[in-house]
N, C-alpha and C positions, 0 to 999 in steps of 0.2 A: 364682574358685573357689580354695580352698586345701586342700591335702592334710594331714590330721592322723590320729593314731592314735585309734581309737574310744574308748579309755579317757579321752581328753582332752575329750570331748563330755559335756555335762551331760545328765541324764535329762530327756526331753521335747523335746530339740532335734532338728531334722531334718538329714539328710545324704543323700548319694548314693553309690553304690558306684563309679561312674565319672564323670568330669566331664561327659560328654555323655549320661548316662543319663536316661531319661524318668521312671523310678520314683524316688520319694524315700521315705526311711524315717524313723521316729521311734525314737530310742534309748529302750529301756525299762530293765528291771532287769538286774543282774549276777548270774549263777549261779556260786557257788563250786564248786571241784573237789570231787567226792564219788565214791562207789562207782558212781554211774550214768553218769558222764562227766566230761570235762575242763571247766575254767572257760570261760565264754563270756558274751557280752552278747546280750540279746534285743532284736530290732528289729521293729517292725510297719510294714507298708506304710501310707503316709499316705492312700491312696485306699481301701484295703480292709483293715479292721481284723482280718479273719480270716487274712490272709496274714502269716506271721511267719518270720523267719530268725534264725539264731544265728551270731554271729561271734566268733572268738577275740579276746582282749584286744589282740593285736598287729596286728589288721587295720587297714589304712589306708583311710580313707574321705575323701570330698570334702565340704566345707562352703562355703557362700557367705561370702566375706570381707567 
């Protein structure tokens, strides 16, 4: 496993929040900063497509090397 910034991952690739985490996520789209909130990346759970998280662009995540 290798730790990288989420902005370095391409759209559609999977990652984990911690190296020993059970859940993996798929990186989706980027939301620019606007009047409704700060800039962030959308990520969906690879097992449950209705579960979604939003991470700031500087968030460090783990990918398989």
